[in-house]
C-alpha positions as CSV (number, residue, x, y, z in Angstrom):
1,M,-24.4,-31.4,8.4
2,A,-21.1,-32.5,7.6
3,S,-18.7,-33.7,10.4
4,P,-15.7,-30.9,11.0
5,P,-13.1,-33.3,9.7
6,A,-15.1,-33.2,6.7
7,L,-15.6,-29.8,6.3
8,F,-11.8,-29.5,6.7
9,N,-11.1,-31.9,3.9
10,F,-13.6,-30.2,1.7
11,Y,-12.0,-26.9,2.1
12,V,-8.4,-27.9,2.2
13,D,-9.5,-29.7,-1.3
14,A,-10.7,-26.5,-2.3
15,V,-7.9,-24.6,-1.7
16,C,-5.6,-27.1,-3.6
17,R,-7.8,-26.9,-6.8
18,R,-7.8,-23.0,-6.6
19,L,-4.1,-23.1,-6.0
20,S,-3.2,-25.7,-8.9
21,I,-4.8,-23.0,-11.5
22,A,-3.3,-20.0,-10.3
23,T,-1.4,-18.2,-12.6
24,Q,2.6,-17.9,-12.6
25,G,3.5,-15.2,-10.0
26,T,0.6,-16.1,-7.7
27,R,2.0,-15.4,-3.8
28,V,0.8,-17.5,-0.9
29,V,1.7,-16.8,2.8
30,T,0.8,-19.6,5.3
31,Y,0.9,-19.8,8.9
32,H,0.8,-23.1,10.4
33,G,0.4,-24.3,6.7
34,F,-3.1,-24.6,5.1
35,G,-3.6,-28.1,5.9
36,G,-2.6,-29.5,2.6
37,H,0.6,-29.4,0.5
38,M,1.4,-26.9,-2.0
39,P,0.4,-27.9,-5.5
40,R,3.4,-28.6,-8.5
41,G,4.9,-25.3,-9.8
42,F,4.9,-23.6,-6.0
43,R,8.6,-23.0,-4.5
44,L,8.9,-21.7,-1.1
45,A,10.5,-18.1,-1.4
46,S,11.0,-17.3,2.2
47,R,10.5,-18.7,5.7
48,E,10.5,-16.8,9.1
49,K,9.7,-17.4,12.9
50,A,6.3,-15.8,13.6
51,G,4.6,-16.7,17.1
52,S,4.3,-20.1,18.0
53,D,4.7,-21.0,14.2
54,E,6.3,-20.0,11.0
55,L,5.5,-17.6,8.1
56,E,6.1,-19.3,4.5
57,L,5.8,-17.2,1.4
58,W,5.3,-19.2,-1.7
59,I,5.5,-18.2,-5.2
60,K,4.4,-19.7,-8.3
61,D,6.9,-19.9,-11.0
62,V,6.1,-22.2,-13.1
63,P,3.2,-21.4,-15.8
64,T,-0.4,-23.3,-15.2
65,P,-0.7,-25.4,-18.5
66,T,-3.7,-24.3,-20.9
67,I,-6.0,-27.1,-22.4
């Protein structure tokens, strides 16, 4: 079985891959982040205090390139 840090990295990488191919207009809300950096094309549209951190709304403005 993989160690907790290895699983954490696996899932963060999986989320980054999915977000990088998300369609234009996709919205993502994070609380305490998600462990990685938002991929290119997402902009921070809103941020507000919530509990012990902040809620952030990210919107993908740049279309996903097609191959």
